[in-house]
N, C-alpha and C positions, 0 to 999 in steps of 0.2 A: 912169382917174383917180379916179373916185368911190370905188373900193375902198380908197384911202388914207384917205378920210375916216373910215370905220368903224374902221380900224386906229388912226387918230389919237384918236378918241374913246376906245377901250379903253386905249391907252397913257397918255393924259393922265389918264383917270379913275384908273387904277392908280397913276400917279405922285402923284396927289393923295390916295392912300390911301382911295379911295371904292369902295363896292360899287355895282353896277348899281342896286340897291334904293335906296341913299342918294341917287344922282344922280337917279334917277326921282322920288323924293319932293321934292327941291328944284325939279324942273321941272314937278311935278304931272302926271306921266304914269306909265304903267306900266313896271315893270322890263323886261317883254317888249319894250317899244319900244326900250329901250336895247340890248337883246341883238339885236334885229333890225338896228339901225344898225351895231353892232359886227361883225356877220356879213355886212354889206353886202347884206342881203335887202331893206331899205328904207333911206330916207335921211330925216334930219330936215327938216321944213318950214323954209324960209328964215326964217320969222317967229320961230322959236324959237332961232335961232342966237345972237342977242345974249344971251339968257338962258343958253344953254349956255356961251357965252364967259365969263360971270361965274365959272363954276366950274371950267372947263378952259382954263387959260391959253393964249392964242394960237390957239385953234381957229378962231375967226372969221377971222382973218387967213389962216391956212393954207387954209381952205375957199375964200375969196374969191379967193386966188391960183390955186388949182386951176381955178376957174371961168373965170378969165381965159385960162388956158392952153387950156381946152377951146374957148372962144369963138374964140380966135385960130386953132386948128386948123380949126374949122369955116369960118371966113372964108377961110383959106388954101385949103382944099380946094375951096371954092366958086369961087374965082378961077382955080384950076388946071383946073376943069372947063370953063371957057370957051374 
């Protein structure tokens, strides 16, 4: 599921006509960090998501929905193991 997050960041950044460097400057981070997120090598810290959402419409909602799905799968698998 988290692979989608990186793809969403890239898609929304491009849709907003931003380079990695421009987004990085707005977030006060390196453009390399943006690249790492977009390639799903690392993920943004949850504390920066509201700031990212300012610049990339709907990203926070998408991310949180994915996290709920992951949590539900974990809970379901836990109960199936019993």
